[in-house]
C-alpha positions in Angstrom: 28.4 -105.1 92.6 25.0 -106.4 92.0 23.5 -103.1 92.9 26.0 -101.5 90.5 25.1 -104.0 87.9 21.5 -103.5 88.5 21.9 -99.7 88.4 23.8 -100.1 85.0 21.0 -102.2 83.5 18.5 -99.8 84.9 20.2 -97.1 83.4 20.8 -98.8 80.3 17.2 -99.5 80.1 16.3 -96.1 81.1 18.5 -95.0 78.0 17.2 -97.6 75.7 13.6 -97.1 76.3 13.5 -93.6 75.0 15.5 -94.3 72.2 13.6 -97.3 71.3 10.3 -95.0 71.5 12.0 -92.7 69.3 12.7 -95.3 66.7 9.2 -96.6 66.8 7.8 -93.2 66.4 10.1 -92.5 63.5 9.1 -95.9 61.8 5.7 -95.1 62.3 6.0 -91.8 60.6 7.6 -93.5 57.7 5.1 -96.4 57.6 4.9 -96.2 53.8 8.2 -97.9 53.7 6.8 -101.0 55.2 3.3 -100.9 53.7 1.7 -99.9 56.8 -2.0 -99.8 57.2 -4.3 -96.9 57.4 -4.2 -96.9 61.3 -0.5 -96.2 61.0 -0.6 -93.3 58.5 -3.4 -91.3 60.3 -1.6 -90.2 63.4 1.7 -89.3 61.6 0.8 -85.8 60.2 -1.0 -84.8 63.2 1.4 -85.7 65.8 5.1 -85.8 64.4 5.3 -83.0 61.9 5.3 -80.3 64.3 7.9 -82.0 66.5 10.4 -82.6 63.7 10.1 -79.6 61.2 13.5 -80.0 59.8 12.6 -83.2 58.1 9.3 -81.9 56.5 9.8 -79.7 53.2 6.4 -78.0 53.7 7.8 -75.0 55.8 10.2 -74.4 53.1 7.5 -74.1 50.6 5.4 -72.1 52.8 8.4 -69.7 53.5 8.4 -68.8 49.8 4.9 -69.2 48.7 4.4 -69.0 44.9 1.0 -67.6 45.0 2.0 -64.0 46.1 4.2 -63.6 42.9 1.3 -63.9 40.4 -1.0 -61.7 42.7 1.7 -58.9 43.0 2.6 -59.2 39.2 -1.0 -58.9 37.9 -1.6 -55.5 39.6 1.9 -54.3 38.5 1.0 -55.0 34.9 -2.5 -53.3 35.1 -1.0 -50.2 36.7 1.8 -50.1 34.2 -0.7 -50.5 31.3 -3.0 -47.8 32.6 -0.1 -45.3 33.2 1.2 -45.8 29.7 -2.1 -45.8 28.0 -3.4 -42.8 29.7 -2.0 -40.1 27.0 -2.9 -42.5 24.3 -6.3 -42.7 25.6 -6.7 -38.8 25.6 -5.4 -38.7 22.1 -7.6 -41.5 21.1 -10.7 -39.7 22.6 -9.7 -36.7 20.4 -9.3 -38.7 17.3 -12.5 -40.6 18.1 -14.3 -37.2 18.3 -12.7 -36.2 15.1 -13.8 -39.5 13.3 -17.3 -38.9 14.6 -17.2 -35.5 13.1 -16.0 -36.7 9.7 -19.0 -38.8 8.8 -21.2 -35.6 9.3 -19.0 -33.5 7.0 -20.4 -33.1 3.5 -18.8 -35.5 0.9 -17.2 -33.7 -2.0 -19.4 -33.9 -5.2 -17.6 -34.6 -8.4 -18.4 -35.5 -12.0 -16.8 -37.3 -15.1 -17.4 -36.2 -18.5 -18.9 -38.9 -20.5 -18.7 -37.3 -24.0 -16.1 -35.9 -26.2 -15.8 -32.3 -27.0 -18.6 -31.0 -24.6 -18.8 -27.3 -24.3 -18.6 -25.6 -20.9 -20.0 -22.1 -20.5 -20.0 -18.9 -18.5 -23.5 -19.6 -17.3 -26.1 -22.4 -16.8 -27.5 -22.3 -20.4 -26.6 -22.3 -24.0 -27.4 -18.5 -24.1 -24.2 -17.9 -22.2 -20.9 -17.4 -23.8 -18.5 -20.5 -24.2 -15.6 -20.8 -21.9 -14.0 -23.8 -23.4 -14.5 -27.7 -24.0 -13.8 -30.8 -21.9 -13.4 -34.3 -23.2 -14.7 -37.7 -22.1 -13.0 -39.1 -19.0 -12.2 -35.8 -17.5 -13.0 -35.5 -13.9 -13.9 -32.2 -12.0 -15.0 -31.1 -8.6 -18.8 -29.9 -8.5 -19.0 -26.3 -7.0 -22.8 -26.2 -7.3 -25.8 -26.3 -9.6 -28.6 -24.1 -10.8 -32.0 -24.5 -9.2 -33.2 -27.3 -11.8 -30.1 -29.4 -11.1 -29.8 -29.4 -14.9 -26.4 -27.5 -15.3 -23.3 -27.9 -12.8 -20.7 -25.5 -11.9 -17.4 -27.3 -11.9 -13.7 -26.3 -11.2 -11.8 -25.7 -13.2 -11.3 -25.2 -16.9 -8.6 -22.8 -18.1 -8.3 -21.6 -14.5 -12.1 -20.8 -14.2 -15.2 -22.2 -12.6 -17.5 -23.1 -15.5 -21.0 -24.6 -16.2 -21.5 -28.1 -17.9 -24.8 -29.7 -19.0 -25.6 -32.5 -16.5 -26.9 -35.0 -19.1 -23.4 -35.2 -20.5 -21.8 -36.2 -17.3 -21.8 -38.9 -14.6 -21.8 -37.6 -10.9 -21.1 -38.7 -7.5 -22.4 -37.1 -4.2 -24.2 -34.5 -6.4 -27.0 -34.3 -3.8 -24.6 -32.5 -1.5 -24.0 -29.8 -4.1 -25.2 -26.3 -3.1 -27.7 -24.5 -5.3 -26.1 -21.3 -6.9 -28.5 -18.4 -6.4 -26.4 -15.4 -7.6 -26.2 -16.3 -11.3 -25.7 -13.3 -13.4 -28.3 -12.8 -16.3 -27.0 -13.9 -19.7 -25.5 -11.0 -21.7 -27.9 -9.5 -24.1 -25.5 -9.7 -27.1 -25.3 -13.5 -26.6 -29.0 -13.8 -26.1 -29.5 -12.1 -29.4 -26.6 -13.7 -31.3 -26.9 -14.1 -35.0 -27.2 -17.8 -34.7 -30.5 -17.7 -33.1 -32.0 -15.2 -35.5 -33.5 -16.2 -38.8 -30.9 -16.5 -41.6 -32.8 -14.1 -44.0 -33.3 -10.6 -43.2 -36.8 -9.2 -42.4 -38.6 -8.8 -45.6 -39.8 -5.4 -44.9 -36.1 -4.0 -44.2 -35.7 -0.6 -45.8 -32.6 0.2 -47.8 -30.0 1.9 -45.6 -29.7 5.5 -45.7 -26.2 5.3 -47.1 -27.8 4.6 -50.4 -29.0 8.1 -50.6 -26.7 11.3 -51.4 -24.6 11.9 -48.3 -25.1 15.1 -46.5 -22.1 17.4 -47.0 -19.7 17.4 -44.0 -19.7 20.6 -41.8 -16.9 23.0 -42.6 -13.9 22.7 -40.5 -13.6 25.2 -37.8 -12.1 28.4 -39.0 -9.0 29.3 -36.8 -9.4 32.9 -37.8 -13.0 33.1 -36.9 -14.2 35.2 -33.8 -10.8 36.3 -32.9 -11.6 40.0 -33.3 -10.4 42.5 -35.6 -9.8 41.4 -39.1 -9.4 37.8 -38.2 -6.5 36.2 -40.0 -5.7 39.3 -42.1 -2.0 38.5 -41.8 -0.4 35.0 -42.1 3.0 34.1 -41.2 5.0 33.5 -44.4 8.5 33.4 -43.2 10.4 32.6 -40.2 10.9 32.6 -37.2 14.6 32.7 -37.8 17.1 33.1 -35.1 20.5 34.7 -34.8 23.0 35.0 -31.9 23.3 38.3 -30.1 24.9 37.2 -26.9 21.6 36.9 -25.3 21.6 40.3 -23.8 18.3 41.4 -25.2 15.2 40.3 -27.4 15.4 42.0 -30.7 12.5 41.6 -33.1 12.9 42.3 -36.8 9.5 41.9 -38.5 8.5 42.2 -42.2 5.0 43.4 -42.8 4.1 43.0 -46.5 1.1 42.6 -49.0 2.3 40.1 -51.5 -0.6 41.0 -53.9 0.8 44.6 -54.4 4.1 45.0 -56.3 5.2 41.5 -55.4 5.4 42.3 -51.6 4.7 45.8 -50.8 5.6 46.9 -47.2 2.7 47.7 -45.1 2.6 50.4 -42.4 1.1 51.1 -39.0 1.2 47.5 -37.6 2.8 46.1 -34.4 2.8 43.0 -32.4 1.6 41.5 -29.0 4.3 39.1 -27.5 4.2 36.9 -24.6 6.8 34.7 -22.9 5.7 31.8 -20.6 2.2 33.5 -20.7 3.5 36.9 -19.5 3.1 39.8 -21.9 6.3 41.8 -22.8 6.2 45.4 -22.6 6.0 46.3 -26.3 4.6 49.8 -26.8 2.1 50.5 -29.4 4.0 53.7 -30.2 6.4 51.9 -32.5 4.7 50.7 -35.6 5.7 49.3 -39.1 6.9 51.7 -41.8 5.0 51.6 -45.1 6.9 51.3 -48.3 10.3 51.2 -46.6 12.3 48.2 -46.2 15.7 47.6 -44.3 17.9 44.8 -44.6 18.8 42.8 -41.7 21.1 39.9 -40.6 18.2 37.4 -41.3 16.2 39.3 -44.0 14.3 42.5 -44.9 12.2 44.1 -42.2 10.1 47.3 -41.7 9.4 46.9 -38.0 12.1 46.5 -35.2 11.5 46.3 -31.3 13.9 45.5 -28.5 13.2 44.2 -24.9 16.0 44.2 -22.3 16.5 41.2 -20.1 15.0 43.0 -17.1 11.7 43.0 -18.8 11.8 39.4 -19.9 10.5 36.7 -17.6 13.5 34.6 -16.2 15.9 37.3 -17.3 16.7 35.2 -20.1 15.9 35.2 -23.8 15.5 31.5 -24.1 12.2 30.2 -23.7 8.6 29.7 -25.3 6.9 32.8 -26.9 3.5 33.6 -28.5 2.9 36.4 -31.0 0.1 37.9 -32.9 -0.3 41.2 -35.3 -2.2 44.2 -34.1 -3.5 46.9 -36.5 -3.4 50.7 -35.9 -6.6 50.4 -33.8 -4.9 47.9 -31.7 -7.4 45.0 -33.0 -6.1 41.5 -33.6 -5.0 40.9 -37.3 -3.8 37.4 -37.1 -4.2 34.2 -35.1 -1.5 33.3 -32.5 1.9 31.8 -33.5 4.1 30.2 -31.0 7.9 29.8 -31.2 10.9 28.9 -29.1 14.0 31.1 -28.8 17.3 29.2 -28.3 19.7 30.1 -25.6 21.9 33.0 -26.7 20.1 33.6 -29.9 17.8 36.9 -29.2 17.6 38.1 -32.5 14.3 37.0 -34.1 13.2 37.7 -37.8 9.6 36.9 -39.0 7.5 37.8 -42.0 3.7 38.4 -42.0 1.9 38.6 -45.3 -1.7 39.9 -45.8 -2.0 39.0 -49.2 
């Protein structure tokens, strides 16, 4: 029993000792509760934290370190910005190139009229014709200038480029206006306009030739001259007249007379030349007019008659345009040419030629 009690005490001691040691160590690690000194605080982090990790919050913080999140987020943001900005960067570069080119482009010259009723002209000078007028305050684009930079070509007045005198305008960027070299010379009639000449005529001016007796006008051309024969011996006094005959032939009935003899004496030995559409009809000279003998026809008296069949008429039709003149017994022309048109179906033709 003594041994058993001793063993029990030994065992109890044995169990109590480690427990007391653990409590002592635990209390030493939490010495701040008891206001422990520096000697108690120094060994605590070095010895006990690795032993009791479950009571220390540090491993939990280390398992989820806050530092990697910003480190990872910053590259992510940078990459995203670079990817999104890449197309914009390309277009921006193109725009930058365009913007760099713009300053080198020539600024647009323009001017403003500073006077009322300023004349604009067709050329750089008052010796060019007027093209219109502009008024104070009107603005125009400068197209160019003359070599002396005294006149400016502007656009536009009445839809045209015109010239205006520079002293009557205010200009901007006119140093960039090109010099116009292909300027046409001023019109001669404008340069010698009456406004630029003395008001009085030259003192030595001679009277106009019109004050003298005018020369007689040349005679009108004689239609009967140079036509051969006796020229216009016969003139057409009557007809042509037409009568229907069924259009089966061309029947000519002609009255050759001399009105100065017995009031219209029939004249003999005459015949005619006839053409249709420029083609001569086959009229024989063996048939002549009969002197001192008249016959009464449908349209009037006649002393010559000739018939032409359709087979000898161009187009086989009496209708058409004809030309006729008189020939004498020698076959020479005795009249000028007369033209007429035969209506369709009216092949009977009457005419009267008078040599009086």
